C-alpha positions, 0 to 999 in steps of 0.5 A: 206035621210031615211035609210032602212035595206037590208037583203041578204042570204049569207053563215055563214062560209064565212061571219064569215071568211070575217068578221075576215079578214076585222077586221084585217085591221080595216074594217067592212062588213057593211061599204064594202057593203055600199061602193059597193051599192054606186058604184052600185047606181052611175053606174046604176042610171043616173046622172040627177036622182042622182042630182035630188034626192041629191037636194030633199033630201037637200044634193045637191052638185055642179055638177063636171065640165065637161071636154071638150076635145080639138079636134085635130087640123087638119094637114096641107095639104102637097103641092104636087109640080111637079118636072119637 
């Protein structure tokens, strides 16, 4: 897919400080922002739309297998007996 740039206004001192601390961890602001945007995308765009866009762009990944939950087995009815 074609990539575009996104511009966001942010406090210069905070950004500079963030860059400093991320660099100490071998990280970059741009990479972390991309991860955050990917998370935001996955949270808000329906799975069917994401799959369609992946197929359209040639990045089709096999859909994750759906996990089926087993229904709890009904508890056997307890017998009530008369104690005469």
